[in-house]
C-alpha positions as CSV (number, residue, x, y, z in Angstrom):
1,M,-26.7,-25.8,-27.9
2,P,-23.2,-26.7,-29.3
3,S,-22.3,-25.7,-32.7
4,S,-21.9,-29.2,-33.9
5,F,-25.5,-30.0,-33.2
6,I,-26.8,-26.8,-35.0
7,Y,-24.7,-27.7,-37.8
8,G,-26.3,-31.1,-38.2
9,A,-29.9,-29.7,-37.6
10,L,-29.4,-26.9,-40.1
11,L,-28.0,-29.2,-42.8
12,A,-30.8,-31.8,-42.4
13,T,-33.4,-29.1,-42.3
14,A,-32.3,-26.9,-45.2
15,H,-31.5,-30.0,-47.4
16,A,-34.7,-31.5,-46.7
17,D,-36.7,-28.1,-47.2
18,E,-34.9,-27.7,-50.6
19,T,-35.2,-31.2,-51.9
20,A,-39.0,-31.2,-50.9
21,L,-39.7,-27.9,-52.6
22,I,-37.9,-28.8,-55.8
23,Q,-39.2,-32.3,-55.9
24,A,-42.8,-30.9,-55.3
25,Q,-42.4,-28.9,-58.6
26,V,-41.1,-31.8,-60.7
27,S,-43.4,-34.5,-59.3
28,R,-46.5,-33.0,-60.9
29,P,-47.8,-35.1,-63.7
30,L,-46.0,-33.9,-67.1
31,P,-46.4,-35.5,-70.4
32,S,-44.3,-38.7,-70.8
33,H,-43.1,-38.4,-67.1
34,S,-44.2,-40.5,-64.2
35,A,-44.7,-39.0,-60.6
36,D,-43.5,-41.8,-58.4
37,G,-41.3,-39.6,-56.5
38,S,-38.2,-41.7,-56.8
39,H,-36.1,-39.3,-58.9
40,S,-33.3,-37.3,-57.2
41,R,-33.6,-33.7,-57.3
42,T,-31.2,-33.4,-60.1
43,H,-33.0,-35.9,-62.2
44,G,-36.2,-33.9,-61.5
45,V,-34.9,-30.7,-62.5
46,E,-33.5,-32.2,-65.8
47,S,-36.8,-33.9,-66.4
48,L,-38.5,-30.7,-66.0
49,L,-36.0,-29.0,-68.5
50,E,-36.9,-31.9,-71.1
51,S,-40.6,-31.3,-70.5
52,A,-40.1,-27.7,-71.1
53,K,-38.4,-28.3,-74.4
54,G,-41.3,-30.6,-75.5
55,F,-43.9,-28.0,-74.8
56,L,-42.1,-25.5,-76.8
57,K,-41.6,-28.0,-79.7
58,N,-45.2,-29.4,-79.7
59,G,-47.2,-26.7,-78.2
60,A,-49.6,-27.2,-75.4
61,T,-53.1,-27.0,-74.6
62,K,-54.7,-24.4,-72.6
63,D,-54.7,-26.8,-69.5
64,V,-51.0,-27.4,-70.1
65,T,-50.4,-23.6,-70.6
66,W,-52.0,-22.8,-67.4
67,F,-50.0,-25.5,-65.6
68,V,-46.8,-24.0,-67.1
69,G,-47.9,-20.7,-65.8
70,N,-48.3,-22.0,-62.3
71,I,-44.8,-24.0,-62.5
72,T,-43.0,-20.8,-63.9
73,A,-44.6,-18.9,-60.7
74,E,-43.6,-21.6,-58.4
75,V,-40.0,-21.9,-59.6
76,R,-39.7,-18.1,-59.4
77,D,-41.4,-17.6,-56.0
78,V,-40.9,-20.8,-54.2
79,T,-38.1,-23.2,-55.6
80,I,-35.2,-20.5,-56.3
81,P,-36.1,-18.8,-52.9
82,A,-35.7,-22.2,-51.2
83,I,-32.3,-22.7,-52.8
84,E,-31.4,-19.3,-51.6
85,H,-32.6,-20.1,-48.1
86,A,-30.4,-23.1,-48.2
87,S,-27.3,-21.0,-49.2
88,R,-28.2,-18.4,-46.6
89,T,-28.4,-20.9,-43.9
90,Q,-25.1,-22.6,-44.8
91,Q,-23.4,-19.3,-45.1
92,A,-24.7,-18.5,-41.6
93,M,-23.1,-21.9,-40.5
94,V,-19.8,-21.0,-42.0
95,Y,-19.5,-17.7,-40.2
96,D,-20.6,-19.5,-36.9
97,M,-17.8,-22.0,-37.4
98,H,-15.4,-19.1,-38.2
99,D,-16.5,-17.4,-35.0
100,Q,-15.1,-20.6,-33.0
101,F,-11.6,-19.4,-33.9
102,Q,-12.3,-16.1,-32.1
103,V,-14.0,-18.1,-29.1
104,H,-10.8,-20.0,-28.8
105,K,-8.6,-16.9,-29.0
106,N,-11.0,-15.1,-26.5
107,T,-10.5,-18.2,-24.1
108,L,-6.6,-17.7,-24.6
109,S,-6.7,-14.0,-23.9
110,A,-8.7,-14.7,-20.8
111,S,-6.1,-16.8,-19.5
112,Y,-3.7,-13.9,-19.5
113,H,-5.1,-12.6,-16.3
114,D,-3.9,-16.0,-14.6
115,V,-0.6,-16.0,-16.3
116,N,0.2,-12.2,-15.7
117,R,-0.8,-12.7,-11.9
118,C,1.3,-15.6,-11.6
119,Q,4.2,-14.1,-13.3
120,T,3.8,-10.9,-11.1
121,Q,3.8,-13.1,-8.0
122,E,7.0,-14.9,-9.2
123,D,8.7,-11.4,-9.8
124,D,7.6,-10.5,-6.3
125,A,8.9,-13.8,-4.9
126,S,12.2,-13.2,-6.8
127,A,12.6,-9.6,-5.6
128,L,12.1,-10.7,-2.0
129,H,14.4,-13.5,-2.3
130,K,17.1,-11.3,-3.6
131,E,16.5,-8.6,-1.1
132,C,16.8,-11.2,1.5
133,R,20.1,-12.6,0.2
134,D,21.4,-8.8,0.1
135,I,20.7,-8.8,3.9
136,E,22.0,-12.1,4.4
137,A,25.3,-11.0,2.8
138,S,25.4,-8.1,5.1
139,R,24.7,-10.4,8.0
140,C,27.6,-12.4,6.8
141,I,30.0,-9.5,6.6
142,D,29.0,-8.7,10.3
143,K,29.7,-12.2,11.3
144,R,33.0,-12.2,9.5
145,E,34.3,-9.0,10.7
146,C,33.3,-9.9,14.1
147,E,35.1,-13.4,14.1
148,G,38.3,-12.2,12.3
149,T,38.5,-9.6,9.6
150,G,37.4,-6.4,11.5
151,D,39.4,-3.9,13.3
152,T,38.3,-5.3,16.4
153,N,37.5,-9.0,16.1
154,L,37.2,-12.2,18.4
155,Y,40.3,-13.8,16.9
156,D,42.5,-10.8,17.8
157,L,41.0,-10.7,21.1
158,W,41.7,-14.4,21.7
159,L,45.3,-13.9,20.6
160,A,45.6,-10.9,23.0
161,W,44.3,-13.2,25.9
162,E,46.5,-16.1,24.8
163,F,49.5,-13.8,24.8
164,A,48.7,-12.4,28.0
165,E,48.4,-15.9,29.5
166,E,51.7,-17.0,28.2
167,E,53.4,-14.1,29.9
168,L,51.6,-14.8,33.0
169,R,52.7,-18.5,32.7
170,E,56.4,-17.3,32.3
171,V,56.1,-15.2,35.5
172,H,54.4,-17.9,37.3
173,S,57.2,-20.3,36.2
174,N,59.8,-17.8,37.6
175,L,57.9,-17.5,40.8
176,H,57.6,-21.2,41.2
177,G,61.4,-21.6,40.9
178,H,61.9,-18.9,43.4
179,F,59.5,-20.1,46.0
180,C,59.6,-23.6,45.6
181,P,63.2,-25.1,45.8
182,P,63.8,-27.2,48.7
183,D,66.6,-24.8,50.1
184,A,64.5,-21.6,49.7
185,N,64.2,-19.7,53.0
186,G,61.3,-17.3,52.8
187,T,62.4,-15.5,56.1
188,L,65.4,-13.9,54.7
189,E,65.4,-10.5,53.7
190,S,67.3,-10.9,50.6
191,F,64.6,-13.6,49.6
192,R,61.9,-11.3,50.3
193,V,63.6,-8.4,48.3
194,R,64.0,-10.4,45.4
195,S,60.4,-11.7,45.6
196,K,58.7,-8.4,45.8
197,P,59.4,-7.4,41.9
198,W,58.4,-10.7,40.8
199,M,55.3,-10.7,42.7
200,E,54.3,-7.3,41.4
201,D,55.0,-8.4,38.0
202,Y,52.8,-11.3,38.3
203,M,50.0,-9.2,39.8
204,R,50.3,-6.8,36.8
205,K,50.3,-9.7,34.3
206,K,47.4,-11.4,36.1
207,E,45.3,-8.2,35.8
208,I,46.1,-8.0,32.1
209,V,45.1,-11.6,31.6
210,D,41.8,-11.0,33.7
211,T,41.1,-7.8,31.5
212,A,41.9,-9.8,28.3
213,E,39.5,-12.6,29.4
214,R,36.8,-10.2,30.2
215,I,37.0,-8.3,26.9
216,Y,36.9,-11.6,25.0
217,D,34.1,-12.8,27.0
218,D,32.3,-9.6,26.4
219,F,32.9,-9.7,22.9
220,V,31.8,-13.3,22.4
221,H,28.3,-12.0,22.9
222,N,28.4,-9.8,19.9
223,C,29.7,-12.7,17.8
224,V,27.0,-15.2,18.9
225,A,24.6,-12.3,18.0
226,T,26.0,-12.1,14.5
227,H,26.3,-15.8,14.1
228,D,22.5,-16.1,15.4
229,G,21.5,-13.2,13.0
230,L,23.1,-14.7,9.9
231,N,21.5,-18.3,10.7
232,T,18.1,-16.5,11.2
233,R,18.3,-14.6,8.0
234,S,19.7,-17.6,6.1
235,S,16.6,-19.6,7.2
236,E,14.2,-16.7,6.0
237,C,16.1,-16.7,2.7
238,N,15.8,-20.4,2.1
239,T,12.2,-20.3,2.8
240,L,11.9,-17.6,0.4
241,Q,13.9,-19.3,-2.1
242,I,11.4,-22.3,-1.7
243,A,8.5,-19.9,-2.4
244,L,10.2,-18.6,-5.4
245,E,10.9,-22.0,-7.0
246,E,7.4,-23.2,-6.0
247,K,5.9,-20.1,-7.7
248,S,8.2,-20.4,-10.8
249,C,7.0,-24.1,-11.1
250,E,3.4,-23.1,-10.9
251,C,3.7,-20.4,-13.5
252,A,5.5,-22.6,-15.9
253,H,2.6,-25.1,-15.3
254,T,-0.1,-22.5,-15.8
255,I,1.3,-21.5,-19.2
256,R,1.7,-25.1,-20.2
257,R,-1.8,-25.8,-19.3
258,V,-3.0,-22.9,-21.4
259,L,-1.0,-24.1,-24.3
260,T,-2.0,-27.7,-24.0
261,V,-5.8,-26.5,-24.1
262,F,-5.3,-23.9,-26.9
263,H,-3.5,-25.8,-29.5
264,P,-5.6,-29.0,-29.7
265,D,-8.8,-26.8,-29.6
266,Y,-7.5,-24.7,-32.2
267,D,-6.1,-27.5,-34.5
268,A,-9.5,-29.3,-34.2
269,A,-11.5,-26.1,-35.0
270,I,-9.2,-25.7,-38.2
271,S,-9.8,-29.4,-39.1
272,D,-13.7,-29.1,-38.6
273,Y,-14.0,-26.0,-40.6
274,E,-11.8,-27.1,-43.4
275,A,-13.8,-30.3,-43.6
276,Y,-17.2,-28.4,-43.4
277,L,-16.0,-26.1,-46.3
278,E,-15.4,-29.2,-48.4
279,V,-19.1,-30.1,-47.8
280,V,-20.1,-26.4,-48.6
281,R,-18.2,-26.3,-51.8
282,S,-19.8,-29.5,-53.1
283,E,-23.4,-28.4,-52.1
284,E,-22.8,-25.0,-53.5
285,E,-21.8,-26.4,-56.6
286,A,-24.9,-28.5,-56.9
287,R,-27.1,-25.5,-56.0
288,H,-25.3,-23.5,-58.8
289,R,-26.0,-26.3,-61.3
290,E,-29.8,-26.3,-60.2
291,F,-30.1,-22.6,-60.4
292,V,-28.6,-22.5,-63.9
293,T,-30.9,-25.4,-65.1
294,L,-33.9,-23.7,-63.5
295,Q,-32.9,-20.5,-65.2
296,V,-33.0,-22.4,-68.6
297,V,-36.3,-23.9,-67.6
298,Q,-37.8,-20.7,-66.8
299,C,-36.6,-19.2,-70.0
300,L,-38.2,-22.1,-72.0
301,L,-41.5,-22.0,-70.0
302,N,-41.7,-18.2,-70.4
303,R,-41.2,-18.7,-74.2
304,T,-43.9,-21.3,-74.4
305,L,-46.2,-19.0,-72.6
306,E,-45.3,-16.2,-75.1
307,L,-46.3,-18.5,-78.1
308,D,-49.6,-19.1,-76.1
309,G,-49.5,-23.0,-76.7
310,V,-48.8,-22.5,-80.4
311,P,-45.9,-25.1,-81.5
312,C,-42.9,-23.5,-83.1
313,D,-43.2,-23.4,-86.9
314,T,-40.1,-25.1,-87.7
315,A,-37.4,-27.4,-86.3
316,D,-35.0,-24.6,-86.8
317,G,-37.2,-22.2,-84.9
318,V,-37.2,-24.9,-81.9
319,T,-33.5,-25.2,-82.2
320,D,-33.1,-21.4,-82.1
321,E,-35.4,-21.1,-79.1
322,V,-33.7,-23.8,-77.1
323,G,-30.3,-22.5,-78.1
324,H,-31.1,-19.0,-76.9
325,C,-32.2,-20.4,-73.4
326,E,-29.3,-22.8,-73.3
327,E,-27.1,-19.8,-73.2
328,R,-28.3,-19.2,-69.7
329,H,-26.0,-22.3,-68.9
330,S,-22.9,-19.9,-69.1
331,L,-24.3,-17.3,-66.8
332,N,-22.2,-16.1,-63.9
333,V,-24.2,-17.3,-60.7
334,C,-22.4,-15.0,-58.4
335,V,-23.3,-12.0,-60.6
336,E,-26.8,-13.1,-61.3
337,N,-27.6,-14.2,-57.7
338,P,-25.0,-13.3,-55.1
339,V,-26.8,-15.0,-52.4
340,L,-25.9,-18.3,-53.9
341,C,-22.0,-17.8,-53.6
342,I,-20.7,-18.4,-50.1
343,D,-18.2,-16.2,-48.6
344,M,-15.6,-18.8,-47.0
345,P,-13.0,-16.7,-44.9
346,P,-9.9,-18.6,-44.3
347,P,-9.2,-19.6,-40.8
348,P,-7.0,-17.1,-39.1
349,P,-3.5,-18.5,-38.2
350,K,-2.3,-19.2,-34.6
351,P,-1.2,-16.0,-32.6
352,P,2.5,-15.5,-32.6
353,N,4.6,-16.2,-29.5
354,C,4.4,-13.2,-26.9
355,L,7.4,-11.0,-27.1
356,D,8.5,-11.4,-23.3
357,R,6.7,-12.1,-20.0
358,D,5.9,-8.4,-19.7
359,T,3.8,-8.3,-22.9
360,V,1.2,-11.1,-22.4
361,R,-1.8,-9.1,-23.3
362,K,-4.0,-8.3,-26.1
363,D,-2.4,-5.7,-28.3
364,A,-3.0,-5.5,-32.1
365,T,-0.1,-3.2,-32.4
366,L,2.4,-5.7,-30.9
367,Y,0.7,-8.8,-32.4
368,P,-1.0,-7.8,-35.8
369,L,-2.8,-10.4,-38.0
370,D,-1.1,-10.4,-41.5
371,P,-3.1,-10.6,-43.5
372,Q,-6.3,-9.4,-41.7
373,V,-9.2,-11.8,-42.2
374,D,-12.8,-10.3,-43.3
375,S,-15.6,-12.2,-41.8
376,C,-19.1,-11.6,-40.3
377,T,-19.7,-12.7,-36.8
378,W,-22.7,-13.6,-34.7
379,L,-20.7,-13.2,-31.4
380,P,-21.5,-9.5,-30.6
381,G,-25.2,-9.9,-31.1
382,G,-25.3,-13.1,-28.6
383,N,-28.4,-14.8,-30.1
384,G,-28.4,-13.3,-33.6
385,L,-27.7,-16.8,-35.2
386,D,-30.5,-18.4,-33.2
387,A,-32.9,-15.7,-34.3
388,F,-31.8,-16.2,-38.0
389,L,-32.3,-19.8,-37.8
390,A,-35.7,-19.2,-36.2
391,S,-36.7,-17.5,-39.6
392,Q,-36.2,-13.9,-38.3
393,P,-34.2,-12.4,-41.3
394,D,-34.1,-9.1,-39.6
395,F,-31.2,-10.7,-37.4
396,T,-28.0,-10.7,-39.3
397,C,-24.3,-11.3,-38.6
398,T,-22.1,-8.2,-38.2
399,P,-19.3,-7.6,-40.5
400,I,-15.8,-7.9,-38.8
401,T,-12.1,-7.7,-39.6
402,Y,-10.0,-9.8,-37.5
403,V,-6.9,-7.8,-36.7
404,G,-5.0,-9.9,-34.4
405,A,-3.9,-8.8,-31.0
406,E,-3.6,-12.2,-29.3
407,C,-0.3,-14.0,-28.5
408,L,0.8,-17.4,-26.9
409,P,2.5,-17.1,-23.7
410,V,5.8,-18.6,-23.5
411,V,6.9,-20.9,-20.7
412,Q,9.7,-19.0,-19.0
413,P,12.7,-20.4,-17.2
414,Y,11.8,-22.6,-14.5
415,P,13.7,-24.5,-11.7
416,C,16.2,-25.8,-12.3
417,T,17.0,-25.0,-15.9
418,A,20.4,-23.3,-16.6
419,P,18.4,-20.0,-17.7
420,F,16.5,-20.0,-14.5
421,V,19.7,-20.5,-12.3
422,A,21.5,-17.9,-14.3
423,R,18.5,-15.4,-13.7
424,E,17.8,-16.0,-10.2
425,Y,21.1,-17.1,-8.5
426,S,24.1,-16.2,-10.6
427,L,24.0,-12.4,-9.4
428,L,23.5,-13.2,-5.8
429,P,26.2,-11.8,-3.5
430,P,28.9,-14.4,-3.2
431,V,29.6,-16.4,0.0
432,P,33.0,-17.2,1.4
433,Q,34.6,-20.3,0.0
434,A,36.9,-23.1,1.9
435,P,39.5,-23.2,3.2
436,F,38.3,-21.2,6.2
437,T,40.6,-19.4,8.5
438,H,40.6,-16.4,10.9
439,E,41.3,-14.3,7.7
440,N,38.5,-16.1,5.9
441,P,35.7,-17.0,8.2
442,G,32.7,-19.0,6.7
443,C,29.3,-18.1,6.2
444,N,26.1,-20.2,5.2
445,A,26.2,-21.5,1.7
446,Y,23.2,-21.0,-0.5
447,P,21.1,-24.2,-1.0
448,P,21.5,-25.5,-4.5
449,C,18.4,-25.0,-6.9
450,G,16.0,-27.8,-6.3
451,Q,17.4,-29.1,-3.0
452,L,14.7,-27.5,-0.9
453,T,11.8,-28.1,-3.5
454,H,11.1,-30.1,-6.8
455,C,9.7,-29.1,-10.0
456,D,9.5,-32.1,-12.3
457,F,8.5,-31.0,-15.9
458,E,9.4,-34.4,-17.4
459,E,5.9,-35.3,-16.2
460,A,2.5,-34.5,-17.8
461,V,1.2,-31.1,-17.2
462,H,-0.8,-30.8,-13.8
463,P,-4.4,-31.2,-14.4
464,E,-6.7,-28.5,-13.3
465,P,-8.1,-29.0,-9.6
466,V,-11.4,-30.8,-9.3
467,F,-14.0,-28.6,-7.7
468,D,-17.4,-29.4,-6.3
469,C,-19.8,-27.9,-8.8
470,R,-22.3,-27.1,-5.9
471,L,-19.7,-24.7,-4.6
472,S,-19.8,-22.7,-7.7
473,A,-21.5,-19.4,-8.3
474,Y,-21.9,-17.6,-11.5
475,W,-23.7,-15.8,-14.2
476,E,-23.7,-17.3,-17.5
477,F,-25.6,-17.5,-21.0
478,D,-28.0,-20.0,-21.8
479,S,-28.6,-21.5,-18.5
480,C,-25.5,-23.9,-19.3
481,G,-23.6,-23.7,-16.0
482,C,-22.9,-27.0,-14.3
483,G,-25.4,-26.4,-11.7
484,G,-28.2,-24.8,-13.5
485,N,-29.0,-21.1,-14.4
486,D,-27.1,-18.5,-12.4
487,Q,-26.4,-20.9,-9.5
488,N,-25.7,-19.6,-6.1
489,Q,-25.5,-15.9,-7.5
490,G,-26.9,-15.0,-4.2
491,W,-23.6,-15.6,-2.5
492,C,-22.3,-12.8,-4.6
493,G,-24.8,-10.2,-4.2
494,G,-26.9,-11.1,-7.3
495,I,-25.9,-11.6,-10.9
496,G,-25.6,-7.8,-11.4
497,S,-23.3,-7.5,-8.6
498,G,-20.7,-10.2,-8.7
499,D,-19.1,-9.3,-5.5
500,C,-18.1,-12.6,-4.1
501,P,-16.8,-12.6,-0.5
502,D,-13.6,-14.5,0.5
503,T,-15.6,-17.1,2.6
504,I,-19.1,-18.2,2.7
505,E,-20.9,-20.5,5.2
506,T,-22.5,-23.6,3.7
507,S,-23.9,-26.8,5.0
508,I,-22.2,-28.6,1.8
509,C,-19.0,-28.4,3.6
510,P,-18.4,-30.6,6.9
511,S,-16.6,-27.5,8.4
512,G,-19.6,-25.3,7.4
513,T,-17.3,-22.9,5.7
514,A,-15.9,-22.6,2.2
515,Y,-13.2,-20.2,0.8
516,L,-12.9,-18.6,-2.5
517,A,-10.6,-20.8,-4.5
518,V,-10.9,-19.2,-8.1
519,W,-12.4,-16.2,-9.0
520,H,-13.1,-14.8,-12.7
521,P,-14.6,-11.4,-12.2
522,K,-16.7,-9.5,-14.8
523,P,-14.0,-8.0,-17.1
524,Y,-15.7,-4.5,-17.4
525,D,-17.4,-2.2,-15.0
526,E,-20.6,-1.2,-16.6
527,A,-23.9,-2.7,-15.4
528,G,-25.4,-5.7,-17.2
529,H,-23.1,-7.7,-19.6
530,A,-21.5,-6.8,-23.0
531,G,-22.9,-9.7,-25.0
532,R,-21.5,-13.1,-25.9
533,G,-17.8,-13.6,-26.9
534,H,-16.7,-10.4,-25.1
535,P,-12.9,-10.8,-24.3
536,G,-12.3,-11.7,-20.6
537,H,-15.4,-14.0,-20.3
538,L,-14.8,-17.3,-18.8
539,I,-15.3,-20.2,-21.4
540,R,-15.5,-23.6,-19.7
541,D,-17.0,-27.0,-21.1
542,G,-18.6,-25.0,-23.8
543,C,-20.3,-22.7,-21.4
544,E,-19.8,-18.7,-21.3
545,Y,-19.6,-17.1,-18.0
546,I,-20.0,-13.3,-17.5
547,W,-18.5,-14.0,-13.9
548,H,-17.6,-17.3,-12.2
549,A,-16.4,-17.8,-8.5
550,Q,-15.3,-21.3,-7.4
551,Y,-15.4,-21.9,-3.7
552,A,-13.7,-25.0,-2.0
553,C,-14.4,-26.5,1.7
554,Q,-12.1,-25.2,4.6
555,A,-10.5,-27.7,6.7
556,D,-12.2,-28.7,9.9
């Protein structure tokens, strides 16, 4: 049952019981008092006080003396215990409301698993991306050396081929001038003698050109390979950059979601607790007044019984007796009856921010609570408060000192803020910049942050995905799960196992198969459970789960 309903039921029950018990005493017929039952409790106690003074002053018959004896016993044995019970009940509720702060902190610390998992995945994505860019830079060097900056490069081979062709063209021009004039006579010996060295030179130059062309053509394949290798690696790196930016966005949204749940819930818990303490202080003050008045009444009635119904001899005697009993008004209730003084521990302050992304964990050394807060908790015992409310006084809360240990995760740099760009991209290997020449061949530029994916943090925090309750399996307290007690626990080998498979077969899904979408395992190894409020238990919609698996339908 939610705490708010418990508080309402407790207040109504305790207040009604206490009022009925006290009014039951003062509604008995007393001299000069009516018994119409319309007086308030305070009025009734004050009337009883005035009656006690009258008994002392005027004396009383044996019947009245007998009646006074009964009233004295009932005040001692029934009324004051009823006031004490009301105080104990309210004290129990104060501690239970104070427990809610730790419940919210436990929910916060349970989220550390998702935050750390996401940030680890982001770190892995960052490392893969940077490693890929390093390899891409090596591919860029290979391409640049092949194209123009290496000892042997395509540009130089092209120049060698071009130079050889120029020389061949010059020889060809000379031969053309020798063989092609209108008056050339190729039958003359002198013509043939002059032709021979030119032809031999042409053949040598032609062989040089063919060799240069063959070397160039053979080397082109190397450069095509380095070019293709660079493009392939650049495409892989760009895909990894997308994965990195998407994972960074996801982590930032995860942390923002945690904070957007924690802060309103914790603020509301503080507001509710402080408002309730105002009620507690007011009712505690009223109980103190009643207790003190009843102490005076008891004193006067006891004195009446000691006089055995005989009136005081003098007015001064009455005044002295009343004055003696009136001194009880100044008694210290907390000393006289500590049960009536309620301990109201202050609400613990919100946890500090986590120091960095690597210290999102519960650690009282890193995140101490100063000052520490002493309280009494029902959480370790699980159903201790319920048992107490069921009038089983052996169930008591457990004294506890809250020492802290929790911290608030901080949203880390995300795409495409300046810190994110500086962290992820500023130290990547530089790429060649224009103008591009044979001495400065180009490579593929890195895509700017956000060009391949988009992460809009001006919008509201992304809501949690909505899942089908029928596809959840869990072990919870109080049968409060969305589908009833321990729903589908057989999928995971039973409540004591909690060993949930990656996929299940179910007629709920059109495809007949569901995959494990979200998994909150039991946060400890021992058999059974460690009781309510254990760190790591999932708290969702007011229900506490020892373990919880959420499945979703696979596509057809």
